[in-house]
C-alpha positions in Angstrom: 0.1 -1.1 2.6 -4.0 -3.9 3.4 -9.7 -6.2 9.4 -16.6 -8.9 15.4 -17.8 -5.6 17.0 -20.2 -4.6 14.4 -21.1 -5.3 10.9 -21.2 -2.2 8.3 -23.7 -1.4 6.2 -22.4 1.5 4.1 -19.5 1.4 2.0 -16.2 3.2 2.0 -14.6 4.9 -0.7 -11.2 3.9 -1.9 -9.2 6.0 -4.4 -7.5 4.2 -6.8 -4.7 5.2 -9.0 -5.8 7.3 -11.6 -6.0 6.3 -15.3 -6.9 8.3 -18.6 -9.6 7.0 -20.5 -9.0 8.9 -23.9 -9.3 12.8 -23.2 -10.8 12.2 -19.9 -8.3 12.4 -16.8 -10.3 11.3 -13.7 -9.4 9.5 -10.7 -10.8 6.0 -10.3 -12.4 4.9 -6.8 -12.8 1.4 -5.6 -15.7 1.5 -3.4 -15.4 -1.4 -0.2 -18.6 -3.1 0.4 -18.7 -4.1 3.9 -21.0 -7.3 3.0 -19.2 -10.3 1.8 -22.4 -11.3 -0.2 -21.9 -9.4 -3.0 -20.1 -11.3 -5.8 -17.8 -8.6 -6.8 -17.7 -5.9 -4.9 -15.0 -3.9 -6.2 -16.7 -1.4 -8.8 -15.7 1.4 -10.4 -16.9 5.2 -9.9 -15.1 8.2 -11.3 -14.2 11.5 -9.7 -13.2 14.4 -11.4 -10.8 17.3 -10.4 -13.5 19.6 -10.4 -15.9 17.6 -7.9 -14.1 16.2 -4.8 -17.3 15.1 -3.0 -17.5 11.3 -2.2 -18.3 9.4 -5.4 -21.5 7.8 -6.1 -21.8 4.4 -7.5 -22.2 4.0 -11.3 -22.1 0.2 -11.5 -21.7 -3.0 -9.7 -21.4 -6.3 -10.8 -24.9 -7.3 -9.6 -25.8 -5.3 -12.8 -24.0 -7.2 -15.5 -26.1 -9.0 -17.6 -23.8 -12.0 -17.8 -20.9 -13.7 -16.8 -18.9 -12.2 -19.9 -20.2 -8.9 -18.9 -18.6 -9.7 -15.5 -15.5 -10.5 -16.8 -15.2 -7.8 -19.4 -15.5 -5.5 -16.4 -12.6 -6.9 -14.4 -10.1 -7.2 -17.3 -11.1 -3.4 -18.3 -10.2 -2.2 -14.3 -7.6 0.4 -14.4 -3.8 -0.8 -13.7 -2.6 1.0 -10.8 0.8 2.2 -12.4 0.7 1.9 -16.1 -1.6 4.7 -16.5 -1.1 6.3 -13.3 -0.9 10.5 -12.8 -0.6 11.3 -9.2 1.7 13.7 -7.3 5.2 12.7 -6.5 5.6 10.0 -3.8 7.5 12.2 -1.7 4.7 14.6 -1.4 1.8 12.3 -1.2 0.0 11.2 2.0 -3.6 9.3 2.1 -4.7 11.0 5.1 -6.2 14.5 5.7 -3.7 17.4 5.8 -4.6 18.4 9.3 -4.0 15.0 10.5 -0.5 15.3 9.0 0.5 18.3 9.8 0.0 17.4 13.3 2.1 14.7 13.3 4.5 16.6 11.6 4.1 19.3 14.4 5.5 16.5 16.8 8.9 15.9 15.0 10.6 18.9 16.0 10.3 17.3 19.8 11.8 14.2 18.7 14.7 16.0 17.1 14.9 18.3 20.6 15.1 15.2 22.5 17.6 13.3 20.3 19.7 16.5 20.1 20.0 16.7 23.9 20.5 13.1 24.0 23.7 13.1 21.7 24.9 16.5 23.4 25.8 14.4 26.5 28.5 12.8 24.8 29.5 15.6 22.1 28.0 19.2 21.6 29.6 19.8 18.0 30.5 17.6 15.2 28.8 14.5 15.9 25.6 16.0 17.1 25.2 18.2 14.2 25.8 15.7 11.9 23.3 13.3 13.4 20.6 16.0 13.4 21.1 16.6 9.7 21.0 12.9 9.2 17.7 12.7 11.0 16.0 15.9 9.2 17.4 14.3 5.9 16.2 10.8 6.2 13.4 10.6 8.9 10.5 13.0 8.0 10.2 12.5 4.2 8.0 10.0 2.4 4.0 9.1 3.1 5.1 8.3 6.8 2.4 6.0 6.3 3.8 3.4 9.4 3.8 6.2 11.9 0.5 7.8 10.7 -0.8 4.0 11.1 0.1 3.8 14.3 -1.7 7.1 15.5 -4.9 6.1 13.4 -4.8 2.4 15.5 -4.5 4.4 18.6 -7.8 6.6 17.8 -9.6 3.5 17.0 -8.6 1.4 20.0 -8.8 3.9 22.7 -11.5 4.6 24.7 -13.0 8.1 24.2 -12.1 9.4 27.6 -8.4 8.3 26.4 -8.3 10.4 23.5 -6.8 13.5 25.2 -4.4 15.9 23.3 -1.2 14.4 25.6 -2.2 11.0 24.9 -2.5 11.4 21.0 0.5 13.3 21.0 2.2 10.4 22.7 0.9 7.9 20.0 2.2 10.5 17.5 5.8 10.6 19.3 5.8 6.6 19.2 4.8 6.8 15.5 7.8 8.9 14.8 10.0 6.4 16.7 9.1 3.7 13.8 9.5 6.0 11.4 13.1 6.3 12.7 12.9 2.3 12.4 12.0 2.6 8.9 14.5 5.4 7.7 17.5 3.2 9.3 16.2 0.0 7.1 16.2 2.2 4.2 19.3 3.6 4.5 21.1 0.6 5.2 18.7 -1.0 1.8 19.9 1.7 -0.5 23.7 1.3 0.3 23.3 -2.6 -0.2 21.3 -2.3 -3.5 23.2 0.7 -4.7 20.3 2.7 -5.1 20.3 6.3 -6.1 16.8 8.0 -5.4 14.8 7.4 -2.5 11.6 9.5 -1.6 12.3 11.8 -4.5 15.4 12.9 -3.5 18.7 11.2 -3.4 19.8 8.4 -1.7 21.6 9.6 1.7 24.6 7.7 0.7 25.0 9.2 -2.6 25.9 12.4 -1.3 29.3 13.6 -1.7 30.2 14.1 2.1 28.2 10.8 3.3 29.2 7.7 1.0 29.5 4.7 3.3 29.5 6.9 6.6 25.9 6.8 6.1 25.9 3.3 7.4 27.0 4.7 11.0 24.2 7.3 10.5 21.7 4.7 10.2 23.3 2.7 13.1 23.0 5.9 15.1 19.1 6.4 14.2 18.7 2.7 14.9 20.4 3.2 18.3 18.5 6.2 19.4 15.3 4.2 19.4 15.6 2.7 22.9 16.5 6.1 24.3 13.2 7.8 22.9 10.9 4.7 24.0 12.5 5.0 27.6 12.1 8.9 28.3 8.4 8.4 26.7 7.0 5.4 28.2 9.9 3.9 30.7 7.4 4.3 33.7 4.7 2.5 32.0 3.4 -1.2 32.5 3.8 -2.1 28.4 7.3 -0.4 28.4 9.2 -3.9 28.6 6.9 -5.1 25.6 7.4 -2.0 23.4 11.4 -2.6 23.9 10.6 -6.2 22.9 8.4 -5.6 20.0 11.0 -3.0 18.5 13.6 -5.6 19.2 11.8 -8.6 17.4 10.8 -6.4 14.5 14.4 -5.4 13.9 15.7 -8.8 13.7 12.9 -10.1 11.8 13.4 -7.7 9.2 17.2 -8.4 9.3 15.8 -11.8 8.5 14.2 -10.8 5.5 17.0 -8.4 4.2 19.0 -11.5 4.4 16.7 -13.6 2.3 16.1 -10.8 0.0 20.0 -10.7 -0.9 20.7 -14.2 -0.9 17.7 -15.2 -3.2 19.3 -12.5 -5.7 22.4 -14.8 -6.0 20.1 -17.9 -6.9 19.1 -18.4 -10.4 16.0 -17.1 -11.5 14.4 -20.6 -12.3 15.0 -21.5 -8.3 12.5 -18.7 -7.4 9.3 -19.9 -5.8 6.1 -18.4 -4.1 7.0 -20.0 -0.7 10.6 -17.9 -1.0 8.7 -14.7 -2.5 6.1 -14.8 0.6 8.9 -15.5 3.3 10.9 -12.7 2.0 7.5 -10.2 2.0 6.6 -11.3 5.4 9.9 -11.1 7.0 11.3 -7.8 5.4 8.1 -5.8 4.9 4.8 -6.8 6.1 5.7 -7.2 10.1 7.1 -4.2 10.6 5.5 -1.9 8.1 1.9 -3.2 9.1 1.8 -5.2 12.4 4.3 -3.4 14.2 2.2 0.0 14.3 -1.0 -1.5 15.0 0.7 -3.8 17.7 2.3 -0.8 19.2 -1.0 0.8 19.5 -2.8 -2.2 20.9 0.2 -1.9 23.9 -0.7 1.7 24.4 -4.1 0.8 24.5 -4.1 -1.9 27.3 -4.6 -5.2 24.8 -2.8 -8.0 26.5 -4.7 -11.0 25.1 -2.0 -12.9 22.9 -5.2 -14.2 20.8 -5.8 -10.6 19.6 -2.3 -9.9 19.0 -2.6 -13.4 17.0 -5.5 -12.3 14.9 -4.2 -8.9 14.1 -0.8 -10.3 12.6 -2.4 -12.5 10.4 -4.3 -10.0 8.8 -1.9 -7.4 8.8 0.7 -9.8 7.7 -1.6 -10.6 4.6 -2.0 -6.5 3.9 1.7 -6.6 3.7 2.0 -9.2 1.1 -0.5 -7.4 -0.8 0.9 -3.9 -0.3 4.7 -5.8 -1.3 3.3 -7.3 -4.8 2.0 -3.7 -5.4 5.7 -2.4 -4.8 6.9 -5.1 -7.0 4.8 -4.0 -9.9 5.6 -0.4 -9.1 9.4 -1.2 -9.2 9.0 -2.6 -12.9 6.4 -0.3 -14.4 5.8 2.7 -12.2 7.1 6.2 -13.0 10.0 7.1 -11.3 8.7 10.9 -10.9 5.6 9.2 -9.4 7.1 6.3 -7.0 10.1 8.4 -5.9 12.7 6.0 -7.0 14.3 4.3 -9.8 13.2 0.5 -9.9 16.0 -1.9 -9.6 14.3 -5.3 -9.0 15.4 -6.5 -12.3 19.0 -5.4 -12.6 19.5 -6.6 -9.0 17.7 -10.2 -9.7 15.6 -9.7 -6.9 12.9 -12.6 -6.1 9.8 -10.4 -7.1 6.2 -11.0 -7.5 6.7 -10.3 -11.2 9.7 -12.5 -11.6 8.2 -15.7 -9.8 4.9 -15.7 -11.9 7.1 -15.1 -15.1 8.8 -17.9 -14.4 5.4 -20.2 -13.7 4.2 -19.2 -17.0 7.3 -19.1 -19.5 8.1 -21.2 -21.9 11.6 -23.1 -22.1 12.7 -20.6 -24.7 11.3 -17.8 -22.7 12.9 -19.1 -19.4 16.4 -18.6 -21.4 15.4 -15.2 -21.7 15.0 -14.8 -18.0 18.3 -16.5 -17.2 20.1 -14.5 -19.6 18.7 -11.2 -18.9 17.4 -11.3 -15.3 20.0 -9.9 -12.8 21.8 -7.5 -15.5 22.2 -4.1 -15.5 22.5 -3.7 -19.2 19.6 -1.4 -20.2 18.9 -3.7 -23.0 18.4 -6.6 -21.0 16.3 -4.9 -18.7 14.2 -4.0 -21.5 13.9 -7.4 -22.6 12.7 -8.8 -19.2 10.0 -6.1 -18.9 9.0 -7.0 -22.5 8.8 -10.6 -21.7 6.3 -9.8 -18.9 4.2 -8.1 -21.2 4.3 -10.7 -23.5 3.2 -12.9 -20.4 0.3 -10.8 -19.8 1.7 -9.8 -16.2 0.0 -6.4 -16.3 -3.6 -7.9 -16.6 -2.3 -10.7 -14.2 -1.3 -8.2 -11.9 -4.8 -6.6 -12.1 -6.7 -9.2 -11.3 -4.5 -10.9 -8.5 -4.8 -7.2 -6.9 -8.7 -7.4 -6.8 -8.8 -10.7 -5.8 -6.5 -10.5 -3.2 -8.2 -7.2 -2.1 -11.5 -9.3 -1.5 -10.1 -12.0 0.1 -8.5 -10.1 2.9 -11.9 -8.2 3.2 -13.6 -11.4 4.0 -10.8 -12.7 6.5 -11.3 -9.3 8.0 -14.9 -9.9 8.7 -14.1 -13.4 10.2 -12.1 -11.9 13.1 -14.1 -12.6 16.2 -11.9 -11.6 19.1 -13.2 -8.1 19.8 -10.7 -6.3 17.6 -12.8 -3.5 15.8 -13.4 -4.6 12.0 -13.2 -0.7 10.8 -9.5 -0.6 12.0 -8.2 -3.0 9.4 -10.6 -1.5 6.6 -9.5 1.9 7.5 -5.8 0.7 7.0 -6.8 -0.7 3.8 -8.6 2.6 2.8 -7.0 5.2 4.3 -3.4 4.8 5.2 -2.3 2.4 2.7 -4.5 3.4 -0.6 -1.6 3.1 -3.0 -0.9 5.1 -6.0 2.7 4.9 -5.7 
């Protein structure tokens, strides 16, 4: 969801998922210290609904009088989804409204270009249906991937390159990435039998769609190469854009295959290595690496080492993001996350399942074997109760903090000329997670 040109002495406030404390209904912020010298650079401040100004620091780990106090402070850190009170996922963005509006303003151009393309072959039924499928599936959700491409372009381009036309081209490319994402979601929802997505019924559940939605997903994916050609066909980086899109499609389907096949394994066979392989291939590459790599091509980057370093950091952010997603799937409120969690019922190799099996007693493993992968609500409830008995919510909170600090350190170690601030912004601005 989330990297030397310069060191930053300031701090960036990153909103965390809100959690009530007694009668208080505030919003917690994680403050990113850009110095790795701080023992625990994540510390909490509070933003009230009346005060929208940047928060002021109220405590840091350096002020703790003892290791015990530090430990208590970590444990008391808010759990992202257990006490979350945020807008619906379908309406939530992590960028300024003006930036989101500018991005949305380009989508009609994409629809116009695709309508003209489809009309070359059919001017009525198929074209109208294609437009409906596009409008229902593509512009929904947070649009993080498309917005990440625009953000990366703004931060990588030279000042003289930041013309309205060039920014629009980056936005257009962001929408092509969103089309790829929408295709994956349509297919994934069909395979998983999901009911809701982005706060609305899944496309394939509509009475006049059903399994025909598979063809709609294929149409959306097939149109990508046309959009890339008409917008960037005369550019020197055009072949690299096509190659990158094709690589991401194949890598992501590898991840989808791993995800599906692993669900047929016994839960006792789940390992962290298997989990990481699924995450890297199914989510991290196209969610995090693809938008930044696209922007790097648009701004003239060609050094393979720069792409390698970017990929290393972005895949780590991707794993961090997916672990959050796994936690949301189990403990999140469907009204907040925009979908009904299905990982337990589908027997998915999730972070929670892997850690549970690492910690479980023989008796608890038998419960997992009997209940995991069952659609029976009572069995699903037993698995969730077992997760709580094993202390996984607290374990997740600690993991979230430690992973975040590790990624921050790795960002600071980038040495090939990529701006550290770009990767901090991805974590802070685009992928700060509430749902």
